[in-house]
Each structure stands twice: as structure tokens, then as C-alpha cells.
C-alpha positions as semicolon CSV with decimal commas, in nm:
position;residue;x (nm);y (nm);z (nm)
1;M;2,291;-14,278;-2,915
2;R;2,046;-14,129;-3,165
3;L;2,145;-13,784;-3,283
4;H;1,870;-13,526;-3,312
5;C;1,927;-13,157;-3,389
6;E;1,703;-12,852;-3,390
7;K;1,694;-12,631;-3,697
8;P;1,770;-12,267;-3,607
9;P;1,527;-12,006;-3,739
10;Y;1,592;-11,896;-4,095
11;L;1,708;-11,538;-4,143
12;K;1,502;-11,243;-4,260
13;A;1,595;-10,894;-4,376
14;G;1,756;-10,687;-4,103
15;D;1,882;-10,984;-3,898
16;R;2,223;-10,944;-3,734
17;V;2,505;-11,173;-3,846
18;A;2,826;-11,194;-3,641
19;L;3,157;-11,225;-3,827
20;L;3,405;-11,421;-3,614
21;S;3,756;-11,565;-3,653
22;P;3,760;-11,889;-3,449
23;A;4,089;-12,021;-3,592
24;Y;4,341;-11,841;-3,815
25;A;4,330;-11,467;-3,875
26;S;4,181;-11,294;-4,177
27;T;4,272;-10,951;-4,304
28;M;4,035;-10,675;-4,203
29;G;3,998;-10,597;-4,573
30;E;3,846;-10,941;-4,629
31;V;3,619;-10,906;-4,326
32;D;3,499;-10,560;-4,429
33;S;3,433;-10,678;-4,787
34;A;3,234;-10,976;-4,658
35;A;3,037;-10,740;-4,435
36;D;2,951;-10,533;-4,742
37;V;2,818;-10,844;-4,916
38;L;2,601;-10,927;-4,613
39;R;2,461;-10,574;-4,616
40;G;2,379;-10,616;-4,983
41;W;2,184;-10,929;-4,891
42;G;1,980;-10,728;-4,641
43;F;2,151;-10,841;-4,319
44;E;2,326;-10,634;-4,052
45;P;2,688;-10,753;-4,009
46;V;2,844;-10,725;-3,664
47;I;3,220;-10,783;-3,639
48;G;3,340;-10,971;-3,332
49;P;3,524;-10,764;-3,068
50;H;3,858;-10,941;-3,116
51;V;3,846;-10,987;-3,495
52;G;4,164;-10,839;-3,639
53;R;4,389;-10,966;-3,358
54;V;4,686;-11,187;-3,452
55;F;4,865;-11,419;-3,212
56;A;5,180;-11,622;-3,284
57;G;5,175;-11,500;-3,643
58;K;4,869;-11,706;-3,748
59;Y;4,596;-11,736;-3,488
60;A;4,314;-11,481;-3,479
61;G;4,406;-11,380;-3,126
62;T;4,473;-11,594;-2,822
63;D;4,254;-11,891;-2,737
64;E;4,088;-11,677;-2,469
65;E;4,007;-11,399;-2,717
66;R;3,860;-11,636;-2,972
67;V;3,654;-11,815;-2,707
68;S;3,533;-11,479;-2,576
69;D;3,403;-11,383;-2,921
70;L;3,225;-11,716;-2,963
71;R;3,061;-11,693;-2,621
72;W;2,946;-11,339;-2,697
73;A;2,790;-11,436;-3,030
74;L;2,631;-11,753;-2,893
75;S;2,472;-11,577;-2,595
76;D;2,356;-11,257;-2,767
77;T;1,997;-11,328;-2,869
78;S;2,003;-11,041;-3,120
79;I;2,264;-11,232;-3,324
80;K;2,080;-11,469;-3,557
81;A;2,378;-11,629;-3,736
82;I;2,756;-11,660;-3,710
83;L;2,971;-11,643;-4,022
84;C;3,327;-11,765;-3,969
85;N;3,591;-11,557;-4,143
86;R;3,825;-11,848;-4,223
87;G;3,947;-12,186;-4,103
88;G;4,311;-12,285;-4,083
89;Y;4,382;-12,433;-3,741
90;G;4,314;-12,369;-3,375
91;T;3,958;-12,476;-3,285
92;I;4,088;-12,795;-3,121
93;H;4,254;-12,576;-2,856
94;Y;3,926;-12,493;-2,685
95;I;3,696;-12,791;-2,743
96;D;3,624;-12,822;-2,369
97;Q;3,611;-12,452;-2,281
98;I;3,250;-12,386;-2,386
99;P;2,995;-12,630;-2,238
100;L;2,751;-12,790;-2,480
101;E;2,470;-12,614;-2,294
102;E;2,605;-12,279;-2,418
103;W;2,629;-12,401;-2,777
104;G;2,263;-12,501;-2,768
105;A;2,108;-12,234;-2,547
106;H;2,009;-11,995;-2,828
107;P;2,002;-12,192;-3,157
108;K;2,140;-11,992;-3,448
109;W;2,311;-12,080;-3,773
110;L;2,691;-12,109;-3,776
111;V;2,856;-12,117;-4,120
112;G;3,207;-12,233;-4,208
113;F;3,419;-12,527;-4,317
114;S;3,771;-12,672;-4,289
115;D;3,889;-12,625;-3,927
116;I;3,537;-12,508;-3,844
117;S;3,440;-12,878;-3,861
118;T;3,520;-12,885;-3,489
119;L;3,246;-12,628;-3,423
120;H;3,000;-12,825;-3,638
121;G;3,073;-13,126;-3,419
122;L;3,011;-12,925;-3,103
123;L;2,682;-12,788;-3,235
124;T;2,563;-13,131;-3,348
125;R;2,638;-13,271;-3,003
126;A;2,452;-12,972;-2,855
127;G;2,151;-13,052;-3,074
128;V;2,175;-12,762;-3,322
129;M;2,207;-12,780;-3,702
130;S;2,478;-12,575;-3,874
131;I;2,599;-12,504;-4,227
132;H;2,918;-12,641;-4,379
133;G;2,969;-12,361;-4,629
134;T;3,173;-12,070;-4,752
135;M;3,335;-11,809;-4,525
136;S;3,421;-11,439;-4,522
137;M;3,756;-11,477;-4,699
138;F;3,571;-11,620;-5,000
139;L;3,260;-11,407;-4,968
140;A;3,491;-11,104;-4,990
141;K;3,537;-11,179;-5,361
142;G;3,188;-11,050;-5,432
143;G;2,940;-11,312;-5,317
144;E;2,791;-11,370;-5,662
145;D;2,914;-11,728;-5,720
146;S;2,691;-12,032;-5,665
147;T;2,882;-12,127;-5,352
148;S;2,786;-11,794;-5,192
149;T;2,435;-11,746;-5,327
150;L;2,325;-12,098;-5,233
151;M;2,454;-12,038;-4,880
152;R;2,258;-11,710;-4,868
153;D;1,945;-11,885;-4,994
154;L;1,983;-12,164;-4,739
155;L;2,014;-11,914;-4,454
156;M;1,683;-11,766;-4,573
157;G;1,498;-12,098;-4,593
158;I;1,555;-12,212;-4,952
159;V;1,685;-12,567;-4,903
160;P;1,890;-12,726;-5,183
161;R;1,817;-13,071;-5,317
162;Y;2,138;-13,170;-5,490
163;E;2,159;-13,383;-5,802
164;V;2,513;-13,512;-5,843
165;P;2,654;-13,673;-6,161
166;A;2,735;-14,044;-6,159
167;H;3,084;-14,137;-6,039
168;P;3,266;-14,462;-6,126
169;K;3,353;-14,531;-5,761
170;N;2,999;-14,490;-5,627
171;I;2,830;-14,771;-5,436
172;E;2,461;-14,778;-5,522
173;G;2,190;-14,767;-5,258
174;K;1,961;-14,541;-5,057
175;A;2,005;-14,436;-4,696
176;N;1,874;-14,197;-4,432
177;G;2,066;-14,054;-4,139
178;I;2,211;-13,750;-3,966
179;L;2,484;-13,567;-4,159
180;V;2,813;-13,538;-3,967
181;G;3,182;-13,499;-4,048
182;G;3,359;-13,235;-4,254
183;N;3,733;-13,195;-4,291
184;L;3,879;-13,540;-4,223
185;C;4,199;-13,439;-4,042
186;T;4,002;-13,191;-3,830
187;F;3,720;-13,411;-3,702
188;V;3,906;-13,741;-3,655
189;P;4,130;-13,604;-3,374
190;N;3,810;-13,497;-3,196
191;L;3,698;-13,857;-3,139
192;G;3,612;-13,906;-2,772
193;T;3,571;-13,533;-2,700
194;Q;3,250;-13,334;-2,664
195;A;3,297;-13,230;-3,028
196;D;3,267;-13,592;-3,145
197;A;2,947;-13,609;-3,348
198;T;3,027;-13,960;-3,476
199;L;2,887;-14,120;-3,159
200;G;2,541;-14,144;-3,313
201;D;2,426;-14,472;-3,460
202;N;2,238;-14,319;-3,753
203;L;2,517;-14,141;-3,942
204;I;2,561;-14,016;-4,295
205;L;2,932;-13,933;-4,296
206;F;3,066;-13,646;-4,508
207;I;3,442;-13,628;-4,577
208;E;3,658;-13,375;-4,760
209;E;4,030;-13,293;-4,746
210;I;4,305;-13,069;-4,881
211;E;4,680;-13,107;-4,924
212;E;4,709;-13,441;-4,744
213;T;4,903;-13,748;-4,849
214;M;4,713;-14,058;-4,949
215;H;4,868;-14,250;-4,661
216;N;4,751;-13,995;-4,404
217;I;4,399;-14,001;-4,546
218;D;4,410;-14,380;-4,525
219;R;4,535;-14,354;-4,165
220;Q;4,235;-14,143;-4,067
221;L;3,996;-14,401;-4,217
222;Q;4,173;-14,675;-4,023
223;I;4,117;-14,474;-3,705
224;L;3,747;-14,427;-3,785
225;A;3,711;-14,799;-3,851
226;M;3,892;-14,898;-3,530
227;H;3,671;-14,664;-3,325
228;G;3,358;-14,825;-3,467
229;V;3,246;-14,513;-3,654
230;L;3,200;-14,694;-3,985
231;D;2,980;-14,952;-3,811
232;R;2,742;-14,669;-3,726
233;C;2,728;-14,523;-4,078
234;K;2,422;-14,568;-4,295
235;G;2,593;-14,402;-4,591
236;V;2,892;-14,188;-4,690
237;V;2,935;-13,874;-4,902
238;L;3,282;-13,795;-5,033
239;G;3,350;-13,433;-5,122
240;D;3,659;-13,284;-5,277
241;F;4,013;-13,406;-5,210
242;T;4,194;-13,095;-5,326
243;D;4,568;-13,119;-5,406
244;C;4,594;-13,448;-5,217
245;G;4,875;-13,695;-5,269
246;D;4,931;-13,956;-5,536
247;E;5,213;-14,158;-5,380
248;F;5,024;-14,484;-5,440
249;T;4,903;-14,617;-5,773
250;Y;4,533;-14,566;-5,703
251;S;4,362;-14,374;-5,979
252;C;4,204;-14,141;-5,722
253;I;4,135;-14,103;-5,350
254;E;3,789;-14,253;-5,400
255;E;3,941;-14,577;-5,531
256;M;4,155;-14,603;-5,218
257;L;3,863;-14,536;-4,982
258;R;3,588;-14,739;-5,148
259;P;3,694;-15,076;-4,992
260;Y;3,638;-14,932;-4,644
261;F;3,268;-14,890;-4,720
262;E;3,207;-15,193;-4,943
263;K;3,234;-15,429;-4,648
264;Y;2,951;-15,247;-4,465
265;N;2,713;-15,268;-4,762
266;I;2,627;-14,898;-4,741
267;P;2,583;-14,648;-5,026
268;L;2,878;-14,428;-5,121
269;L;2,820;-14,098;-5,301
270;C;3,142;-13,973;-5,460
271;G;3,223;-13,642;-5,625
272;F;3,001;-13,407;-5,426
273;P;3,133;-13,053;-5,489
274;G;3,201;-12,959;-5,128
275;G;3,526;-12,871;-4,953
276;H;3,831;-12,674;-5,056
277;D;3,782;-12,662;-5,432
278;T;3,641;-12,376;-5,639
279;V;3,280;-12,481;-5,579
280;N;3,190;-12,550;-5,215
281;L;2,817;-12,612;-5,197
282;P;2,649;-12,561;-4,858
283;I;2,525;-12,862;-4,663
284;V;2,342;-12,879;-4,332
285;M;2,538;-13,059;-4,062
286;G;2,325;-13,233;-3,801
287;A;2,030;-13,246;-4,041
288;P;1,841;-13,562;-4,135
289;V;1,934;-13,637;-4,494
290;T;1,854;-13,890;-4,762
291;I;2,113;-14,002;-5,015
292;D;2,010;-14,200;-5,321
293;V;2,298;-14,335;-5,529
294;R;2,190;-14,471;-5,868
295;P;2,366;-14,571;-6,189
296;D;2,256;-14,249;-6,360
297;G;2,353;-14,015;-6,073
298;S;2,283;-13,939;-5,710
299;T;2,072;-13,711;-5,495
300;L;2,145;-13,554;-5,157
301;Q;1,831;-13,425;-4,988
302;F;1,789;-13,245;-4,655
303;D;1,474;-13,363;-4,481
304;I;1,405;-13,033;-4,306
305;E;1,139;-12,763;-4,326
306;G;1,195;-12,502;-4,596
307;R;1,131;-12,431;-4,963
308;Q;1,306;-12,699;-5,166
309;Q;1,526;-12,593;-5,456
310;K;1,662;-12,837;-5,713
311;V;2,035;-12,783;-5,769
312;T;2,202;-12,971;-6,053
313;C;2,574;-13,020;-5,998
314;A;2,814;-13,068;-6,288
315;D;3,189;-13,060;-6,329
316;T;3,199;-12,700;-6,445
317;E;2,874;-12,539;-6,329
318;V;2,588;-12,548;-6,085
319;R;2,235;-12,482;-6,205
320;H;1,944;-12,376;-5,982
321;K;1,575;-12,441;-6,050
């Protein structure tokens, strides 16, 4: 199967952006602060009908309430983008409750990460690109950091071309494919469901993780290998592994994972600043991308329509040109 996704229209001033909580609950203070940031960017925020509900102490309402909000935002043609308030857990509960036809009926940007990786998988399978990027709970801090402003720019058609510093565990090479993946322990359990975007045979796989043991990360890679996912990968991008375990003597997670990809003779780009760390740069899931891994550094380029912007990534800063 060859994956192919449509790019939703970029946003313009006055467009309506829905704020939804598809997994764990956020405080209304965070949601309201994020809405203020969106207004400052020129958009009209619209808070989902059930946002603010709490179920079982963690979930942002019952499964039915969260599904209801998603179906409303997906079907309302006046909504041009969906910003998720936070991740956490819970999207796996309703993978089969919204048909792929509904996800793709009115293409619009959906933004989020972590547990929202499930929704990225659903949209990719429905043929719609989406943005793995920051959410309301982080935007509420002011929206002036690079993580936030680059996401804003991307929504408005300014497409980043990332230059990433060299990493000792990189595997050199150049590859093209469709970007899929996200949070490892979120998307691996979705294998075989309608949220499984790894069924394509032209994959660039993105992986990030937080607070997992090394052995559980290794377990997920074993599962991907046994399901034939790595056979279908043209290249791999490793993001952040924030506060992950060190129970083995590997120097880093990348050292443990590199052998999985060496045997397939595909490029490996390590150290991309995306995931649960301080800097979480936006990337377009379902987009055709090119990765070029060289001795002096790497590039990650989205081969989609839009004004290209060079973004230089470093350990402590991100520079735009």
C-alpha cells in the first residue's frame, strides 16, 4: 500500500480553530490562556462543547463525550484547524468509533503529540496530513517560544526545512517517504487497527518517547520488526527520549536502537528536537519528506507546497531564516 495524503488548506486571519481534549483533561485556565494566544495570532478560538469535563479523575470526559467533540469539529466546515489541549492517555479507546471517511471528509489541520499520535495515524490512513506539534497546555505559557511560533507559521503556510546537528549514532544516507509514527508506546499498540499508518511501503518513521524503560522501548522495536514495519521503512528519525531508562549499559537510547536499522541499510537521523522535551519542533505527519543524513549534519525537508523556511536546530536554541 502506498500512502498518499492531502494537505489541508493553510490558515488565514479570522479562521476558526477548535480547542479539544481527546485524551486527558486540561484545566480551563490553560485552555483559556491558549485561546488568548490564538486570538493574538489572528484566529478565532472555539472551545469544544465538552472541554472542561473530567471522568475517572483523568479523562477529559467519557469516551462518548470526547468522540462527540471530535465529530463536531471534523464535520463543521467553519472549523479550519483542531488544536488538542493535551495528550496523556485515552485515544485508543475509540479508534474504531469514527470511520475513516469522517476523518477525511473535510480536510483540516489537527495539531498535537504524545497520545495524539493515535489521531495522526487515523488521519494519515484517511489521507489527510496533520501536525505533530505543541498543544494548549504548552501554548498557555505565552506562545512566544520557537516550538509555538514555528507551529503557528506552519499553520499559515511557512514550511520549515530543518537542519539538525550531526549525531554520533547517525547512519548516513538520503531517503524519501511518507512521515508516520510519533510516540512509540502510543502508535505500536495500534498496529492492525484503522489507526495503523505503518501499513504503507514508503515510510519515514518518526519515534519519540518519555519516561519509559530501555527494555520496554526495545520491546516496541521488536514488535515493529516482527510485524514487518521496519522492512517498509526508507529511513528513520529519532526524536527525544525524555527521562527514559538507563538500566542497560548503552550510552544512550540511540545506541540501543541503531542495530535495528543498520541491517536494513537505511539512513537514521538522531537527535531531532521533537517530543516531550523543552523544544518540540512541529513536523507534518503524512507528508512526503526527504531526509539527508551527512557527516556534517542532517536535513529534514517537507516536500509540500508552502513558503520554505530554513530552521537551524542546535542543542540550546533554534534559529529561523
